[in-house]
N, C-alpha and C positions, 0 to 999 in steps of 0.2 A: 530582436526577433520576436514576433508575436505568435502565440500558439492558441490552442484550444483551451477553453475554460475547463478547470478540473473541479468536479463536484463529487463529494463523498456521500455515499449512501449512509443511512442511519446506523447500520451495523458497523461500517468502517469508522464512523465517528465514535461509537461505543468502544471499538477496539483501541483507538488512539487514546481516548480518555483513560481507559484501564492501564495502558502502557505508561502514560504520563504519571498517573497516580502511583504505579509500581516504582518507577524510577525515582520520583520525588521522595517516596517513603523509604526505599531501600538504598538509594545511592546519593540522594540529595538533589536540590533544585538545579544545581549547575548541570548535572547529567540530564535531568529532565529537559532543560532548555536546549542542550545540545541535540537531544532526540528530536525536539520540535524543529530545530534548524535543519537537521538532516531530512526530516519528513517534508518540510517546505521546499527544500532544494530538489528532492525527488519529484514532488508534484510539479514543480516548474519544468524539470527535464522531461517528464512524461507529457506535459501539455505542449511543449515545443517539438518533441519528437516521439509521438505515440508508439512508433514501431520499435523503440529502444528496448522494450521489455521482452522477456522470454515467453514463447508460446507453449512451453513444456506442459504446464498443467491443463491447458486447453485440450490437449490430446488425451491426457490421463483422465480428465473429468468429463469429456464430451461437451465442453462449453466453448463453442467456436468464438474466436475473437478475444478470449481471456488471455491476458498477459500478466507477467509479474516482473517486478524490479526490486533488487535488494537495496536496502538503505545503506548508505556509506557509514561505516564505523558502528553499526548496530545489526543484531542478528534478525532483522525483520524483513519481510517481503510485502510489497504493496501490490495487490491484485486489482486489475482494472480492465475495462473494456472501452474501446474507442467507439463513440457514436458519431453521427454525421456532424454535429455542432459542438460536442463537448466530450470530455473524458469522464467516465463514471468509475469512481474508486469503490470496489466491492468490499475488500477486507484489507486489514493490515495485521499480519500474523507472524509469529515467531517461526523462523525457518526450520526449527527442530520439531515442530508439531506435526501431527498426522494431517497434512494439508487436505487430502481428499475428504476426510471425515469432517473437518472444519468447514470446508467449502460445500459440502453436500446439500445444505439447505438453500444454496443460491440457485 
């Protein structure tokens, strides 16, 4: 099954780099690699079925089209918007954060 291309914004790439650095430092490279694998699987699933994510924060933040999907085995949410020809990843944030304040700049 082919899907839409998934493209991460600069802030999402920074989020991911920070998370990988944290896991590598605090839990080891094996855990960091498992995070990367889970993130890639989530990106593939989103690209194949963009409607899979929850629109919860779209309503809370007044950002039409914003969806989120939880990563398997990790406490992170991937925030994205479906465009006509691709999926735009906005942020990758820990689910226990104050999501509205972290997403406020978007």
